[in-house]
C-alpha positions in Angstrom: 120.9 65.1 88.3 121.4 62.9 91.4 119.5 59.8 90.3 120.5 57.9 87.2 118.1 57.8 84.3 115.8 54.8 84.1 117.0 52.2 81.6 115.2 51.8 78.2 113.1 48.7 77.7 113.1 46.7 74.5 110.4 44.2 73.5 111.3 41.9 70.7 107.9 40.6 69.5 109.5 38.4 66.8 111.1 36.2 69.4 109.2 36.6 72.6 106.2 34.4 73.5 102.9 36.2 73.2 101.1 37.3 76.4 97.8 36.1 75.0 96.6 33.7 72.3 93.1 33.6 70.9 91.2 30.4 69.8 91.8 31.3 66.1 95.6 31.5 66.5 95.7 35.3 66.8 98.5 36.3 69.2 99.0 39.5 71.2 102.0 41.3 72.8 101.5 44.3 75.2 104.1 46.8 76.2 103.7 50.0 78.1 105.3 53.3 78.7 104.3 55.8 81.4 101.5 57.3 79.3 101.0 54.9 76.5 100.4 51.2 75.8 101.2 49.3 72.5 99.4 46.2 71.6 101.1 44.3 68.8 98.9 41.6 67.2 99.8 38.8 64.8 96.3 38.2 63.5 94.8 35.3 61.7 92.7 35.9 58.6 89.2 36.8 59.8 90.3 37.7 63.3 88.0 40.2 65.1 89.4 42.6 67.7 86.6 44.1 69.9 87.1 46.9 72.3 84.2 47.6 74.6 83.1 51.1 75.6 83.5 50.2 79.3 87.2 49.9 78.8 87.7 52.7 76.2 87.0 56.2 77.4 89.3 58.0 75.0 90.7 57.7 71.5 93.3 55.1 70.3 95.3 54.7 67.1 95.4 51.7 64.8 98.4 51.2 62.4 97.8 48.8 59.5 101.0 47.9 57.5 101.0 47.6 53.8 98.8 44.8 52.3 96.9 44.1 55.5 93.3 44.9 54.7 90.8 45.4 57.6 87.4 46.6 58.4 87.2 49.2 61.2 83.9 50.0 62.9 83.3 52.6 65.6 81.0 55.4 66.4 78.4 54.3 63.9 80.9 54.5 61.1 82.7 51.8 59.1 86.0 52.1 57.1 87.3 49.5 54.7 91.1 49.9 54.7 93.5 48.3 52.2 96.3 48.7 54.6 99.2 51.1 54.9 97.0 53.3 56.9 96.6 55.0 60.3 93.2 55.3 62.0 92.1 57.2 65.0 89.3 55.3 66.8 86.9 57.3 68.9 85.9 56.5 72.5 83.3 53.8 73.0 82.8 50.4 71.3 85.0 49.5 68.4 85.5 46.4 66.2 88.4 45.6 63.9 88.0 42.7 61.4 91.3 41.6 59.9 90.6 40.3 56.4 94.0 38.8 55.8 96.5 37.5 58.3 99.4 39.7 59.5 100.8 42.1 62.0 98.9 45.2 63.2 99.5 47.6 66.0 97.2 49.5 68.3 98.4 52.4 70.5 96.4 53.4 73.6 96.8 55.9 76.4 97.4 55.0 80.0 93.7 55.5 80.7 93.2 51.9 79.5 93.8 50.4 82.9 93.1 46.8 81.8 96.0 47.0 79.2 98.4 48.6 81.7 98.0 45.6 84.0 98.6 43.1 81.2 101.8 44.7 79.9 104.9 42.5 79.9 106.8 45.3 81.6 104.1 46.4 84.0 106.3 45.8 87.0 108.7 48.5 85.8 105.9 51.0 86.6 105.0 49.7 90.1 106.8 52.6 91.7 105.8 56.2 91.0 107.4 57.6 87.8 108.5 61.2 88.5 110.6 62.0 85.4 107.7 62.0 82.9 105.2 64.8 82.6 101.6 63.6 83.3 99.2 62.7 80.5 97.4 65.8 79.4 94.1 65.7 77.6 94.2 68.0 74.5 90.9 69.6 73.2 88.4 67.4 71.4 88.5 67.5 67.6 86.6 70.4 66.1 84.0 68.2 64.5 83.6 65.8 67.5 85.0 62.4 68.1 84.6 60.1 65.2 86.4 57.4 63.2 89.3 59.0 61.2 91.2 57.1 58.5 94.4 58.3 56.8 95.9 56.5 53.8 99.6 57.0 54.5 100.5 57.2 50.8 98.6 60.5 50.7 101.0 62.1 53.1 104.4 61.9 51.3 106.4 65.1 51.2 109.7 66.0 49.6 110.9 68.1 52.4 110.6 65.6 55.3 110.5 61.9 56.0 108.1 62.6 58.9 104.4 61.9 58.8 103.0 63.2 62.1 99.4 62.6 63.3 97.9 63.6 66.6 94.8 62.9 68.5 93.5 64.3 71.8 95.9 62.1 73.7 98.6 60.6 71.4 101.0 61.5 68.6 102.5 59.1 66.1 105.3 59.8 63.6 105.0 57.2 60.8 108.3 57.7 59.0 108.6 57.2 55.3 110.2 53.8 54.6 114.0 53.9 54.4 115.4 53.3 50.9 118.9 52.4 52.1 120.8 51.9 55.4 121.2 55.1 57.3 124.2 57.2 56.6 126.4 56.9 59.7 127.6 60.5 59.1 124.1 61.8 59.5 122.8 60.5 62.8 120.6 62.6 65.0 121.4 62.0 68.7 119.1 63.9 71.1 117.2 63.5 74.3 113.9 64.7 75.8 113.5 66.5 79.1 110.3 65.0 80.5 108.6 62.6 78.1 109.2 59.0 76.9 109.6 58.0 73.3 108.4 54.7 71.9 110.1 53.6 68.7 108.2 50.8 67.0 110.0 48.9 64.2 107.5 47.3 61.9 109.8 46.2 59.1 113.6 45.8 58.8 116.5 45.8 61.2 117.6 48.7 63.4 120.2 49.6 66.0 119.0 51.9 68.8 122.0 53.8 70.2 121.6 54.9 73.8 123.8 57.1 76.0 122.9 57.5 79.7 123.7 60.7 81.5 126.3 60.7 84.2 125.5 61.4 87.8 127.8 62.4 90.7 127.8 58.8 91.8 130.2 57.1 89.4 129.2 53.6 90.7 125.8 54.1 89.2 126.9 55.1 85.7 125.7 53.0 82.8 127.6 52.2 79.7 126.4 53.2 76.3 124.2 50.5 74.7 123.5 49.6 71.1 120.3 47.6 70.9 120.1 45.7 67.6 116.6 44.6 66.8 114.6 43.0 64.1 110.9 43.6 63.4 108.4 43.8 64.9 109.9 45.3 68.1 109.4 48.3 70.4 111.9 50.2 72.5 110.6 52.6 75.2 113.2 55.4 75.9 112.8 57.3 79.2 113.6 61.0 79.4 117.2 62.3 79.4 118.7 59.3 77.6 120.5 60.5 74.4 119.3 58.3 71.6 119.2 57.8 67.8 118.1 54.9 65.7 120.0 53.5 62.7 118.3 51.5 60.0 120.7 48.7 58.8 118.6 46.8 56.3 118.8 47.2 52.6 115.5 49.0 51.8 111.9 49.4 53.0 112.7 49.7 56.8 109.8 51.2 58.6 109.9 52.9 62.0 107.1 54.6 64.0 107.7 57.0 67.0 105.1 57.2 69.7 104.5 60.1 72.1 101.8 60.7 74.8 100.5 63.4 75.1 101.1 65.1 71.7 104.4 67.0 71.5 104.2 70.8 71.9 107.2 71.5 69.6 106.0 69.3 66.7 102.4 70.7 67.0 103.6 74.3 66.9 105.6 73.9 63.7 103.3 75.1 60.9 102.4 72.3 58.4 104.3 69.6 60.2 101.3 67.7 61.7 99.3 66.1 58.9 95.9 66.4 60.6 96.5 69.6 62.6 93.4 71.2 61.3 91.2 68.5 62.9 92.6 68.9 66.5 92.8 72.3 68.2 95.8 73.2 70.3 95.5 73.6 74.0 94.8 77.1 75.2 98.3 77.4 76.7 99.8 77.0 73.2 97.5 79.3 71.3 99.9 82.2 71.3 103.1 80.2 71.6 105.9 80.7 69.0 107.1 77.8 66.8 110.4 76.3 68.0 113.6 77.2 66.3 114.7 73.6 66.2 113.1 70.2 66.6 114.6 67.0 68.3 
């Protein structure tokens, strides 16, 4: 590697001014990666979030934290959610009515050009990004695009803390809440060859530990960094950076990892993706073997 890895970007929504404020007091923060955009919203009770078809040609995901009820309307369907849920919203017009005030999070693909332009870190992507694989459209769901709603409490397993959901363009891993600070003897440092990872903290405090690879030019080396954050916040981690996240609160810490497009390795592991039966694999993966290890 001759060029140093791009630095990670950290958005601290709890202390940064919003990018946009609505007349009812609802506030929005927008942060992008190469292939995804996160819109974090601190909504007032009764807030309505509309997304017109002209700006939404593919699916997006909506994460509602616990005790945040909302009404979701799209594709001629309506869902009443009590919160603690993940929804996949189909292309076209959609409307989210927030019944109580609180934080919620929408994750879009880079195909939403209007959101890319509004992102607080848009300037970081003015130059061509060559270290990330391009966004790939996976096959449409077997039963067509429609509003999908998952109660996260229905997806608790004893053998993993992961709760993976994929769409035709995105993958989210909604971890089970941490019951205690992370054991410092059981960290999982790893890196990715050609995709970015977004790690969204929705409750609690975390330290994101980052180690940058060395290059032949020692003058361009970067020191390790240890980004301590509260919630809500988002860190976007480019490829090749060794990283691991440490929860440091007492209990109930919640972290969500974001990938675009869906990850091959997670998708090939039988039973790991909660809604795998709804979204076919790309043809190139149909006969691929499951990976021996995951990172």
